[in-house]
C-alpha positions in Angstrom: -33.8 -34.6 -9.3 -34.5 -30.9 -9.7 -37.8 -30.0 -11.3 -36.8 -28.0 -14.4 -39.9 -25.8 -14.0 -38.7 -24.7 -10.6 -35.5 -23.2 -12.1 -35.7 -19.4 -12.2 -34.8 -17.6 -15.5 -31.2 -16.2 -15.6 -29.0 -14.2 -17.8 -27.8 -17.4 -19.4 -31.2 -17.7 -21.0 -30.2 -14.7 -23.2 -27.1 -16.4 -24.5 -27.1 -18.9 -27.4 -26.7 -22.6 -26.4 -24.6 -24.2 -29.2 -25.2 -27.7 -27.8 -28.4 -28.0 -25.7 -27.9 -31.8 -25.5 -24.5 -31.5 -23.9 -25.8 -28.9 -21.5 -28.6 -31.2 -20.5 -26.1 -34.0 -19.8 -24.1 -31.8 -17.4 -27.2 -30.8 -15.6 -28.3 -34.5 -15.4 -24.9 -35.4 -13.9 -25.3 -32.8 -11.3 -28.8 -34.0 -10.4 -27.5 -37.6 -10.2 -24.7 -36.7 -7.8 -27.1 -34.7 -5.7 -29.5 -37.6 -5.5 -26.9 -40.3 -4.9 -24.3 -38.5 -2.6 -26.3 -35.6 -1.3 -26.3 -31.8 -1.9 -23.1 -31.2 0.0 -21.1 -33.6 -2.2 -22.6 -31.9 -5.3 -21.7 -28.5 -4.0 -18.2 -29.7 -3.3 -17.8 -30.9 -6.9 -19.1 -27.7 -8.3 -16.7 -25.7 -6.2 -13.8 -27.9 -7.4 -14.9 -27.4 -10.9 -15.0 -23.6 -10.5 -11.5 -23.7 -9.0 -10.3 -25.6 -12.0 -11.9 -23.2 -14.4 -10.4 -20.2 -12.6 -7.0 -21.9 -12.6 -7.3 -22.4 -16.4 -8.0 -18.7 -16.9 -11.7 -19.1 -17.8 -13.6 -15.8 -17.3 -16.1 -16.8 -14.6 -17.5 -14.8 -11.7 -15.7 -15.7 -8.5 -17.4 -17.2 -5.5 -17.9 -14.5 -2.9 -17.9 -16.9 0.1 -16.0 -20.0 0.9 -16.4 -22.6 3.7 -15.6 -21.5 7.3 -12.2 -23.1 7.2 -8.6 -21.9 6.7 -7.6 -20.7 3.2 -4.1 -22.2 3.6 -4.2 -25.8 4.9 -1.7 -26.9 7.5 0.1 -29.1 4.9 0.8 -26.0 2.8 2.2 -23.8 5.5 5.9 -22.8 5.1 8.3 -23.3 8.0 9.0 -20.2 10.0 12.5 -18.9 9.3 13.5 -18.3 12.9 13.4 -19.7 16.5 9.7 -20.3 17.3 10.4 -21.1 20.9 12.3 -17.8 21.3 9.5 -15.9 19.7 7.0 -17.5 22.1 9.1 -16.2 25.0 9.2 -12.7 23.5 5.5 -12.7 23.0 4.9 -13.8 26.5 7.0 -10.9 28.0 5.1 -8.5 25.8 1.7 -9.9 26.8 2.6 -9.6 30.4 4.0 -6.0 30.3 1.0 -4.8 28.2 -1.4 -6.0 30.9 0.8 -4.8 33.7 1.1 -1.3 32.3 -2.7 -0.9 32.0 -3.3 -2.4 35.4 -0.7 -0.3 37.1 -2.2 2.8 35.5 -5.7 1.9 36.6 -5.1 3.4 40.1 -5.0 6.9 38.4 -8.3 6.3 36.6 -6.8 7.0 33.2 -8.2 3.8 31.6 -6.6 1.6 29.0 -7.4 -1.5 27.0 -6.0 -5.0 27.7 -8.1 -7.4 25.7 -7.5 -6.2 22.2 -3.7 -6.8 22.2 -4.2 -10.0 24.1 -6.2 -11.3 21.1 -4.0 -9.8 18.4 -0.5 -10.4 19.9 0.7 -12.9 17.3 -0.6 -10.8 14.5 1.9 -8.2 15.5 4.7 -10.3 16.8 4.9 -12.3 13.6 5.1 -9.2 11.6 7.7 -7.6 13.8 9.8 -10.7 13.8 9.7 -11.5 10.0 7.9 -9.0 7.8 7.7 -5.3 8.8 10.6 -3.4 7.2 12.1 -0.6 9.2 13.2 2.9 8.2 17.0 2.3 8.5 17.3 0.0 5.5 16.9 0.8 1.9 14.0 2.9 0.7 11.3 4.1 3.1 10.5 0.9 5.0 6.9 -0.3 5.5 4.0 1.8 6.7 2.2 0.3 9.8 -1.3 1.3 10.7 -1.6 -0.1 14.3 -5.0 -0.7 15.8 -5.4 2.0 18.4 -6.6 -0.2 21.2 -3.6 -2.5 20.8 -1.1 0.3 21.7 -0.2 -1.2 25.1 1.3 -4.2 23.3 3.4 -2.0 21.1 4.7 -0.1 24.1 5.5 -3.4 25.8 7.6 -4.5 22.8 9.4 -1.1 22.7 10.1 -1.6 26.4 11.6 -5.0 25.8 13.7 -3.5 22.9 15.1 -0.8 25.2 13.3 2.0 23.5 11.1 2.8 26.5 11.8 2.5 30.2 9.6 1.6 33.3 9.0 5.2 34.2 7.5 5.9 30.7 5.3 2.8 31.0 4.1 4.0 34.3 3.1 7.3 32.7 0.9 5.6 30.2 -2.0 8.0 29.4 -0.4 10.7 31.7 1.3 13.0 29.3 1.2 16.4 30.9 4.5 16.1 32.6 6.3 15.5 29.3 7.5 12.0 29.9 4.2 10.1 29.4 2.9 7.8 26.7 -0.2 8.8 24.7 -3.2 6.5 25.0 -3.2 5.6 21.3 -1.0 6.1 18.2 -0.6 9.9 18.2 2.4 11.1 16.2 2.0 14.6 17.5 2.4 13.3 21.0 5.1 10.7 20.4 6.6 11.6 17.0 9.6 9.3 17.1 7.4 6.2 17.5 4.0 6.6 16.0 3.7 7.3 12.3 -0.1 7.1 11.7 -3.0 8.0 14.0 -5.6 5.3 13.8 -7.9 5.2 16.8 -10.7 7.3 15.3 -12.1 4.1 13.9 -12.5 3.8 10.1 -9.9 6.5 9.3 -7.0 4.0 9.5 -8.3 1.6 6.9 -9.2 4.5 4.5 -5.8 6.2 5.0 -3.9 2.9 4.5 -5.5 2.5 1.0 -4.6 6.0 0.0 -1.1 5.7 1.5 -0.5 2.6 -0.6 -1.9 4.5 -3.6 0.2 7.5 -2.9 3.3 5.3 -2.8 2.6 4.2 -6.3 2.0 7.8 -7.3 5.5 8.8 -6.0 7.1 5.9 -7.9 5.1 6.5 -11.2 6.0 10.2 -11.1 9.7 9.4 -10.6 9.8 11.4 -7.3 11.1 8.4 -5.4 11.1 4.6 -5.9 9.1 3.3 -3.0 8.0 0.0 -4.7 9.6 -2.0 -1.9 7.4 -0.4 0.7 4.4 -2.3 1.9 1.4 -0.9 3.8 0.0 -3.0 6.7 -3.3 -2.0 8.3 -4.4 -3.7 11.5 -8.1 -3.4 12.0 -10.8 -4.8 14.2 -13.9 -6.7 12.9 -16.1 -4.2 14.7 -14.3 -1.3 13.1 -15.3 -2.5 9.7 -18.8 -1.2 10.4 -17.5 2.3 10.0 -18.4 3.5 6.4 -14.9 4.8 5.9 -13.4 1.3 6.5 -14.8 -0.1 3.3 -15.4 3.1 1.3 -12.3 2.7 -0.9 -12.1 -1.1 -1.3 -12.9 -0.9 -5.0 -10.2 1.7 -5.5 -7.6 -0.5 -4.0 -8.6 -3.5 -6.2 -9.1 -1.4 -9.3 -5.6 0.0 -9.1 -4.1 -3.4 -8.2 -2.6 -2.2 -4.9 -0.7 -5.4 -4.0 1.5 -3.3 -1.8 -1.3 -3.2 0.7 -2.4 -5.8 3.3 -5.3 -5.5 5.7 -5.1 -7.7 8.8 -8.5 -7.8 10.5 -8.5 -9.2 14.0 -11.8 -11.2 14.0 -12.3 -11.8 17.7 -16.0 -11.5 17.0 -16.5 -8.8 19.7 -16.9 -5.1 19.6 -17.1 -2.7 22.6 -20.5 -3.8 23.9 -20.9 -7.4 22.7 -20.7 -9.6 19.6 -20.0 -7.9 16.2 -22.6 -10.1 14.4 -24.5 -11.8 17.2 -26.9 -13.7 14.9 -24.6 -13.9 11.8 -21.0 -14.6 10.8 -18.8 -11.5 10.4 -15.9 -13.4 8.9 -18.1 -14.7 6.1 -19.7 -11.3 5.6 -16.3 -9.6 5.3 -15.0 -12.3 3.0 -17.9 -11.7 0.6 -17.5 -7.9 0.8 -13.8 -8.0 0.0 -14.0 -10.7 -2.6 -16.8 -8.8 -4.3 -14.6 -5.7 -4.3 -11.8 -7.6 -6.0 -9.5 -8.3 -3.0 -7.5 -11.5 -2.4 -8.9 -13.0 0.8 -7.0 -15.3 3.2 -8.9 -16.8 6.2 -6.9 -17.8 9.2 -9.6 -19.3 11.5 -8.6 -22.5 13.2 -5.4 -23.6 15.0 -3.7 -26.9 14.5 -5.8 -28.6 17.1 -8.7 -28.6 14.6 -6.8 -30.6 12.0 -7.8 -33.9 13.7 -11.5 -32.8 13.7 -11.4 -32.0 10.0 -9.8 -35.3 9.1 -12.6 -37.1 11.0 -15.2 -35.1 9.1 -15.6 -37.5 6.2 -19.1 -36.4 5.3 -18.8 -32.6 5.6 -21.0 -32.4 8.7 -18.5 -30.4 10.7 -17.9 -27.9 7.9 -21.7 -27.5 7.5 -22.1 -26.9 11.2 -19.3 -24.3 11.3 -20.9 -22.5 8.5 -24.3 -22.2 10.3 -23.3 -21.4 13.9 -23.7 -17.6 14.6 -20.8 -15.6 16.1 -22.4 -15.1 19.5 -22.7 -18.8 19.9 -19.0 -19.3 19.1 -18.3 -16.7 21.8 -20.4 -18.8 24.2 -18.6 -22.0 23.3 -15.3 -20.4 24.2 -16.5 -20.1 27.8 -18.5 -23.3 28.3 -17.4 -26.9 29.2 -17.1 -29.8 26.9 -20.5 -31.2 27.9 -22.2 -28.1 26.8 -20.4 -28.1 23.5 -21.2 -31.8 22.9 -24.9 -31.0 23.4 -25.2 -27.7 21.5 -22.6 -28.1 18.8 -22.1 -31.8 18.1 -25.7 -32.7 19.1 -27.2 -30.9 16.1 -27.2 -34.0 13.8 -26.4 -37.7 14.0 -23.2 -37.4 12.0 -21.8 -34.8 14.4 -22.9 -36.9 17.4 -20.8 -39.7 16.1 -17.9 -37.5 15.4 -18.0 -36.1 18.9 -17.8 -39.6 20.4 -14.3 -39.9 18.8 -13.1 -36.8 20.7 -12.1 -36.5 24.4 -13.3 -33.7 26.5 -9.8 -32.2 26.6 -9.7 -32.2 22.8 -13.0 -30.4 22.6 -12.0 -27.9 25.1 -8.7 -27.3 23.4 -10.4 -26.6 20.1 -13.2 -24.5 21.2 -11.5 -22.6 24.0 -8.0 -21.9 22.7 -7.2 -23.0 19.2 -7.7 -20.1 16.8 -5.6 -19.4 13.7 -4.8 -15.9 14.9 -3.1 -17.3 18.0 -0.6 -19.5 16.1 2.5 -18.0 14.7 3.0 -20.5 11.9 -0.5 -19.9 10.5 -0.1 -16.1 10.7 3.3 -16.4 9.1 1.9 -18.5 6.2 -0.8 -15.9 5.7 1.6 -13.0 5.6 3.9 -14.8 3.3 1.0 -15.5 0.9 -0.1 -11.9 1.1 3.3 -10.6 0.0 3.6 -13.1 -2.9 0.1 -12.4 -4.2 0.3 -9.9 -7.2 -2.3 -7.8 -8.9 -4.7 -7.1 -6.0 -4.6 -6.1 -2.3 -4.9 -8.8 0.3 -7.1 -9.0 3.4 -6.3 -11.5 6.1 -9.3 -12.5 8.3 -7.7 -13.9 11.4 -10.0 -15.4 14.1 -9.0 -14.9 17.7 -10.4 -14.8 21.2 -10.6 -11.4 22.8 -8.7 -11.4 26.0 -6.7 -14.5 25.1 -4.3 -15.6 27.9 -5.8 -13.2 30.4 -7.8 -15.9 32.1 -11.4 -17.0 32.2 -12.5 -13.7 33.8 -11.5 -11.9 30.5 -11.6 -14.3 27.6 -14.7 -13.8 25.4 -16.5 -11.8 28.0 -18.8 -9.0 26.6 -17.5 -6.5 29.1 -13.8 -7.1 28.5 -13.2 -4.0 26.5 -14.1 -1.9 29.6 -12.1 -4.1 32.0 -9.0 -2.3 32.9 -7.1 -4.5 35.3 -6.4 -8.0 36.5 -6.1 -9.1 40.1 -2.8 -10.3 41.6 -4.1 -13.9 41.5 -5.1 -13.5 37.8 -1.6 -12.2 37.1 -0.1 -15.2 38.8 -2.3 -17.5 36.7 -1.2 -15.7 33.6 2.4 -15.9 34.6 2.1 -19.7 35.0 0.4 -20.0 31.7 3.0 -18.0 29.9 5.8 -19.7 31.9 7.5 -16.4 32.9 10.2 -16.4 35.6 8.4 -13.9 37.9 8.3 -14.8 41.5 5.6 -14.1 44.0 8.0 -11.9 46.0 8.1 -9.4 43.1 4.5 -8.5 43.7 5.3 -5.8 46.3 2.2 -4.4 48.2 0.0 -6.0 45.6 1.5 -4.1 42.7 2.2 -6.2 39.6 5.8 -5.9 38.5 7.0 -5.3 35.0 9.0 -8.2 33.5 12.2 -8.0 31.5 14.7 -10.8 30.8 17.7 -8.3 30.7 19.2 -6.0 28.1 21.7 -8.7 27.1 19.3 -11.7 27.4 18.8 -14.1 24.5 15.3 -12.8 24.0 16.4 -9.2 23.6 19.3 -10.1 21.4 17.1 -12.2 19.1 14.5 -9.4 18.9 17.1 -6.8 18.0 18.8 -9.0 15.5 15.5 -9.7 13.8 14.7 -6.0 13.6 18.2 -5.1 12.4 17.8 -7.6 9.6 14.5 -6.0 8.7 15.9 -2.4 8.7 15.6 -1.2 12.3 13.0 -0.6 14.9 9.3 -0.6 14.2 7.0 1.2 14.5 9.1 4.3 14.0 8.6 7.7 12.5 11.6 9.3 11.0 11.7 12.9 9.8 14.6 12.8 7.4 16.9 15.9 7.4 15.9 17.3 4.0 16.9 20.7 2.8 14.2 23.4 2.7 12.6 23.8 -0.6 13.7 26.8 -2.6 11.1 29.6 -2.7 9.4 29.9 -6.1 10.3 32.9 -8.3 8.7 36.0 -6.8 7.1 37.0 -10.1 4.5 34.3 -9.6 3.2 36.2 -6.5 4.0 39.7 -7.6 1.8 39.4 -10.7 -1.2 39.8 -8.5 0.0 43.0 -6.8 -1.2 45.2 -9.7 -4.8 44.0 -9.5 -7.1 43.1 -12.4 -8.0 46.5 -13.6 -11.5 46.5 -15.1 -11.6 42.8 -15.3 -13.7 40.9 -12.7 -12.0 37.8 -11.3 -13.3 35.4 -8.6 -10.8 34.6 -5.9 -11.2 30.9 -6.8 -9.8 31.7 -10.2 -7.1 33.8 -8.7 -5.9 30.9 -6.7 -6.0 28.5 -9.7 -4.0 31.0 -11.7 -1.4 31.2 -9.0 -1.1 27.5 -8.9 -0.7 27.3 -12.6 2.3 29.6 -12.3 3.7 27.7 -9.3 3.6 24.2 -10.9 5.8 25.6 -13.7 8.6 26.4 -11.3 11.7 24.4 -12.2 12.7 23.7 -8.7 9.4 23.0 -6.8 6.8 22.6 -9.6 6.8 18.9 -9.6 6.2 18.7 -5.9 2.7 20.2 -6.1 0.0 17.6 -5.7 -3.4 19.0 -6.9 -6.3 17.1 -5.3 -9.9 17.6 -6.4 -13.1 15.6 -5.8 -14.6 15.6 -9.3 -15.2 19.4 -9.3 -12.1 20.6 -11.3 -14.3 22.2 -14.0 -16.4 23.9 -11.3 -13.2 25.5 -10.0 -11.8 26.4 -13.4 -9.0 23.8 -13.2 -9.7 22.0 -16.5 -6.8 23.9 -18.1 -4.5 21.9 -15.9 -5.6 18.5 -17.4 -3.5 18.5 -20.5 -0.5 20.2 -19.0 -0.2 18.2 -15.7 -2.3 15.1 -16.5 -4.6 13.2 -14.2 -2.9 10.4 -12.4 -3.9 6.9 -13.4 -1.7 3.8 -12.9 -3.0 2.5 -16.3 -2.3 5.7 -18.1 -5.0 6.4 -20.8 -6.3 3.3 -22.5 -9.0 5.1 -24.5 -9.3 8.1 -26.8 -11.0 10.9 -24.8 -14.2 12.3 -26.3 -12.7 15.8 -26.2 -9.3 14.9 -27.6 -9.5 17.5 -30.4 -10.0 20.3 -27.8 -7.2 22.3 -26.2 -8.2 21.4 -22.7 -8.9 17.7 -23.2 -9.3 15.1 -20.5 -5.8 13.6 -20.2 -4.9 10.7 -17.9 -1.3 9.6 -17.5 0.7 7.1 -15.5 2.9 10.0 -14.3 0.0 12.5 -14.1 0.2 15.0 -11.3 -3.5 15.7 -10.5 -5.4 13.4 -8.2 -9.0 13.6 -9.4 -10.7 11.3 -6.8 -14.3 11.3 -7.9 -17.1 12.3 -5.5 -15.3 11.5 -2.3 -14.3 14.2 0.2 -13.1 11.5 2.6 -10.9 9.9 -0.1 -9.5 13.2 -1.1 -8.6 14.0 2.5 -6.9 10.7 2.8 -4.9 11.6 -0.3 -4.0 14.9 1.2 -2.8 13.3 4.4 -0.6 10.9 2.6 0.9 13.7 0.5 1.2 16.2 3.3 3.3 13.8 5.4 5.5 12.5 2.6 8.3 14.6 4.0 8.5 12.2 7.0 7.2 8.9 5.5 9.5 9.0 2.5 11.8 11.9 3.0 10.3 13.8 0.1 8.5 17.1 0.7 5.3 17.3 -1.4 3.0 20.3 -1.5 -0.6 19.2 -1.7 -3.5 21.5 -2.2 -7.0 20.0 -2.0 -9.7 22.2 -3.4 -13.3 21.5 -2.5 -16.7 23.0 -1.9 -16.1 24.7 1.4 -19.4 23.3 2.7 -18.4 19.7 2.0 -14.9 19.8 3.4 -14.8 20.6 7.1 -18.4 19.6 7.6 -17.9 16.1 6.3 -14.3 15.4 7.1 -13.3 17.4 10.1 -12.3 14.2 11.9 -9.8 13.7 9.2 -8.5 17.2 9.7 -7.8 16.2 13.3 -6.0 13.1 11.9 -4.0 15.4 9.6 -3.0 17.6 12.5 -2.1 14.6 14.6 0.0 13.2 11.7 1.9 16.5 11.4 0.7 17.1 7.9 1.6 20.2 5.8 -0.2 21.7 2.8 -3.1 23.9 1.6 -6.8 23.2 2.0 -8.9 25.4 -0.3 -12.5 25.9 0.6 -13.9 27.1 -2.8 -17.4 28.5 -3.6 -17.2 29.7 0.0 -19.6 31.7 2.1 -23.3 31.5 2.7 -24.4 33.8 0.0 -21.9 33.7 -2.9 -23.1 30.3 -4.4 -26.3 31.3 -6.1 -29.2 29.0 -6.4 -27.7 25.9 -4.7 -29.5 26.2 -1.4 -29.2 25.1 2.2 -26.8 22.2 2.0 -24.4 24.1 -0.2 -24.3 27.4 1.7 -21.3 27.4 4.0 -21.7 29.7 6.9 -19.5 27.9 9.4 -16.4 26.2 8.0 -14.1 28.8 9.6 -15.7 28.0 12.9 -14.9 24.3 12.6 -11.4 25.1 11.3 -10.8 27.4 14.3 -11.2 24.4 16.6 -8.1 22.7 15.0 -4.9 23.9 16.5 -2.9 22.9 13.5 -5.1 24.7 11.0 -4.2 28.3 10.0 -7.5 29.6 8.7 -7.7 32.5 6.3 -10.6 34.3 4.5 -8.8 36.4 1.9 -10.7 39.1 0.1 -8.4 39.9 -2.8 -6.1 38.1 -5.2 -3.0 39.7 -3.8 -3.9 38.5 -0.3 -4.1 34.9 -1.6 -0.6 35.3 -3.2 0.8 36.7 0.0 -0.7 34.0 2.2 0.5 31.1 -0.1 3.9 32.6 -0.3 4.1 32.8 3.5 2.7 29.3 3.8 5.4 27.9 1.5 8.1 29.6 3.6 6.8 28.4 6.9 6.0 24.8 6.0 8.6 24.0 3.4 11.3 26.8 3.6 13.3 28.4 6.3 11.1 28.5 9.4 11.7 31.2 12.0 13.0 30.3 15.4 10.4 28.6 17.5 7.9 28.4 14.6 6.0 25.2 14.2 6.3 23.9 10.7 3.8 21.2 11.2 0.7 23.2 10.3 -1.6 23.4 7.4 -3.4 26.3 5.8 -7.2 26.6 5.1 -8.1 29.3 2.6 -11.7 30.2 1.7 -12.1 31.4 -1.9 -15.2 32.7 -3.7 -16.8 32.1 -7.1 -18.1 35.6 -7.4 -16.2 37.6 -10.1 -15.2 41.0 -8.7 -12.6 43.6 -9.6 -9.3 42.9 -7.9 -7.6 46.0 -6.6 -3.9 46.7 -6.6 -2.0 45.9 -3.5 -1.5 48.8 -1.1 1.9 49.5 0.2 3.1 48.0 3.5 0.3 45.5 4.1 2.2 42.2 4.0 2.6 41.8 7.7 -1.1 42.6 8.2 -2.2 40.1 5.6 -0.2 37.3 7.3 -1.2 38.3 10.8 -4.8 38.7 10.0 -5.8 42.4 9.8 -4.8 45.6 7.9 -6.4 48.9 6.9 -7.3 48.7 3.2 -8.2 52.3 2.9 -9.6 55.3 4.7 -12.5 57.5 3.8 -10.1 60.1 2.5 -7.9 57.7 0.5 -11.1 56.2 -1.1 -11.9 59.7 -2.3 -15.0 60.3 -0.2 -13.7 63.6 1.4 -15.9 63.7 4.6 -16.5 66.9 6.5 -13.9 67.8 9.1 -16.3 67.1 12.0 -17.9 64.0 10.4 -18.7 61.0 12.5 -16.3 58.1 11.8 -16.6 54.3 12.0 -14.3 51.4 11.3 -15.7 48.8 9.0 -13.9 45.4 9.0 -14.8 42.9 6.2 -13.4 39.5 5.3 -13.6 37.5 2.1 -16.2 38.5 -0.3 -17.9 40.7 2.3 -15.2 43.3 1.7 -17.0 44.4 -1.4 -20.3 45.1 0.3 -18.3 46.9 3.0 -16.7 49.1 0.4 -20.1 49.9 -1.1 -21.4 50.7 2.4 -18.3 53.0 2.9 -19.3 55.0 -0.2 -23.0 55.2 0.8 -22.2 56.3 4.3 -20.0 59.2 3.0 -22.3 60.3 0.1 -25.7 59.8 1.7 -25.1 60.3 5.5 -22.0 62.3 5.8 -20.2 59.5 7.8 -16.6 58.8 7.3 -15.7 55.1 7.3 -12.4 53.4 7.1 -12.3 49.9 5.7 -10.1 47.1 7.0 -9.5 43.6 5.6 -9.6 40.8 8.1 -7.7 38.0 6.4 -7.9 35.8 9.5 -10.2 36.2 12.4 -8.8 33.0 13.9 -5.1 34.0 13.7 -6.0 37.3 15.4 -7.7 35.4 18.2 -4.9 33.0 18.6 -2.4 35.8 18.8 -4.6 37.5 21.4 -4.9 34.3 23.5 -1.1 33.9 23.4 -0.8 37.6 24.6 -3.2 36.8 27.5 -1.1 33.8 28.5 2.1 35.9 28.4 0.6 38.5 30.6 -0.3 35.8 33.2 3.4 34.8 33.1 4.3 38.4 33.9 5.4 39.3 30.4 4.3 42.5 28.6 2.6 41.8 25.4 -0.2 43.5 23.4 -2.5 41.5 21.0 -1.8 42.4 17.4 -5.5 43.2 16.8 -5.3 45.9 19.5 -2.1 47.3 18.1 -3.5 47.4 14.6 -6.6 49.2 15.6 -4.9 51.5 18.1 -6.0 55.1 17.5 -8.7 54.2 15.0 -11.6 56.6 15.6 -15.1 55.6 16.3 -16.8 52.2 16.8 -15.9 49.0 14.9 -18.5 47.1 12.8 -17.3 43.7 11.5 -19.0 41.9 8.5 -18.5 38.5 7.0 -20.4 36.0 4.8 -20.3 33.6 7.8 -22.2 33.4 11.0 -21.4 36.1 13.5 -19.4 33.7 15.6 -16.6 34.0 13.1 -15.9 37.8 13.4 -16.9 37.7 17.1 -13.7 35.7 17.8 -11.8 39.0 18.3 -14.5 41.0 20.1 -13.0 40.9 23.6 -9.7 42.3 22.5 -11.0 45.3 20.5 -10.9 48.4 22.7 -13.5 50.3 20.6 -17.2 49.6 20.7 -17.6 46.4 18.7 -20.5 44.9 16.8 -20.9 42.4 14.0 -23.0 41.2 11.1 -23.1 37.7 9.7 -25.1 35.1 7.9 -26.6 33.1 10.8 -29.1 30.3 10.2 -29.6 28.0 7.3 -28.8 29.0 3.7 -31.3 29.3 1.0 -31.6 29.4 -2.8 -31.9 32.9 -4.3 -29.8 35.5 -6.1 -26.8 36.9 -4.2 -28.4 40.2 -3.6 -31.6 38.6 -2.2 -29.7 36.2 0.0 -27.6 39.1 1.4 -30.7 41.2 2.1 -32.3 38.1 3.8 -29.3 37.8 6.2 -28.9 41.5 6.7 -25.4 41.7 5.4 -25.7 43.7 2.1 -24.3 47.2 1.8 -27.6 48.8 2.8 -27.8 46.6 5.9 -24.3 47.6 6.8 -25.2 51.3 6.5 -28.1 50.9 8.8 -26.1 48.9 11.3 -23.3 51.5 11.2 -25.8 54.3 11.8 -27.4 52.4 14.6 -24.0 52.0 16.3 -23.2 55.7 15.9 -26.7 56.6 17.1 -26.1 54.7 20.4 -23.0 56.8 20.9 -25.0 60.0 20.2 -22.9 60.8 17.1 -25.8 60.7 14.6 -29.5 61.4 15.3 -31.5 58.3 16.2 -34.0 59.3 13.5 -31.2 58.6 10.9 -31.6 54.8 11.6 -35.3 54.8 11.0 -34.9 57.0 7.9 -32.3 54.7 6.5 -34.4 51.6 7.1 -37.3 53.2 5.2 -35.0 54.4 2.4 -33.5 51.0 1.7 -36.7 49.0 2.2 -35.4 47.2 5.3 
């Protein structure tokens, strides 16, 4: 019996015991069972008691880990509603063609992966045959996040279905000719097939959660009823190590996303070796998901194991399965029965006796081949259980063998992720195993043939009939023919044209004011999706709380502490704002789901995601690539932008480079507006391009990145005729004369280009140059250095094709007198993007290096970008040209304390 003194104190000691005698009797009973029948029998009884308590609705903490056995016993598996033999033949053809495609492509050295789909084939085939709803039925169909390395198997199925031909399979990973297939799920490269990019590991799981959440958002806001859509995310056990893979598990459980199922292919291997060599990844994942509130279904063992479990009358087998580490299971899959008898069954007498009851063939069958993820009926039972479970998302942990059916040279080998081909003899062995009617004569010159039973074969007819019953082909991306959204009333934009007068307004606030007007638009207002990572008050957005509401599937179950205030914290089931908490990654996943709703659901939504500019691209640039791949549309707003405008926050808050990162993304249109009217013009153009009537040849599948600043400044009125320049990236804001500086007739002249908040220091420098140094300066606003560069690159390409074209930046600056000095609140690399296309002498100033905490003035002096530094740099540039005395530079430095 247990020594009572050895029991550690627990939280139960703080609770009153109404009947200590009864409690002691229960404890004595447990001790008696432990002594008489052993600890494993006692543990079994406790588990059964806890199950009974849970079934009775008693509020008890759930167990985080169950035995290493299937959640659904064989006796409880429903029959498959279909022809299992036919589905076996279909899977065999797909296995063959997936391996053939990668092997045939290996002669070009383009790579490919065979082993992943080989292990996961039944996880996909069962879904395609029975569960995955297509786009041609009612609603939006299901959303499928396919594991990237399994793409050859998906292509093979599309080939069998007639959606791809042999030539396309032979161009796997060779896309430049226009008829190839991308390596992984890339919607931008194959937009009729792939819906979600997933191969940047960790982003698929995260996006799947927020897609399921966004589906509920659309339904709850009465935009579209997508309650019938189910999100399926296929993941690898190694992929679950990525932080993004598990970052939002609690969100999915908290919001009861039973429209979401994770299917994790637990083949126990990652790219270099075992996922958890000395541990058990399935058990670890089970505890992690159960702890987060998910429904967990384990599909570990095939039917061959049923006999072993029936013989395990004392629990020795289950105990042994629970203690063997993953790397050892991997070894068992490659060793003979004698080795398994010694190392698995030889661990204790009870297992030795059990092993004597089993033939070598039986042992080999169980340990080499029989995994739950390789048997359609077990996968079918798990999927059916996942769909019927309500109130929480489900994760299916399916154990498989990596490289299954590819032969002993592949199965469970550490190197199989890098193995790109099979030999002819290995293919022939695979053919015999799969019982495919492919003759030796079809291997011409050692080239493995593709296999196809014929367009009118029973297999193809069955496949197509199953897909027709489920709503059409899958996976598939369908861009529904939706009418362009009507442009909002022009007054929402025009209100910024007159400026702010004497009032100082930060451009962050100008953007928020614009959005407040746009969300009131009767036609398009409801389609705006404001997304913010717990910084709404920082950005002045709290006024949107009571008017739009913060989305919560539970509504507001409490009385907010600020309910008596005008701008109280209002949550609502149909709330419009997505306030995600402190998660840039989650907010970006929200944005991606909303920005692609036009394709996923045929409903154009207009997301804007506002964030600290430092914490957007720097943290989540990989998701920006995912967004571009997925053809998303919307507005990213980098607020509190620049390296010197966010006072006091310091190095990790000071953004000097987000436009540099944004410039690397071909789908991102990056703008650094200086004035409120520029923001209005850019947003107006963005709405037209992405959601309205696009111009001929114009790509609508872009997104906008606008940097806005928290520094209140007077907002000037909009000059006449600058709209084109605002959109294209550059226009002259004023001249020395129009600014009222009246330079002398023979005064030296310089062109000052500023972007964002730097325009204000540039204007101050313009005045100082005129009044103190007799230099005339014209000031230009560069709304987008990146768009200027892209236009220039396109002009260069046109010239190489023999076409005549001048870059816009050169046309805009044509005839401008004097040198050009460009200034921004970012590193010099940002304005230097246009340097090679500027015909005038060109130099730049920027905030290179790490940020620091100080006042704005001190920070700008530190980086040499304040008005005084601009004056000195301008004089130095003119001095090099002989237009002002060299002594003026030294004099200016002394005068300004530089």
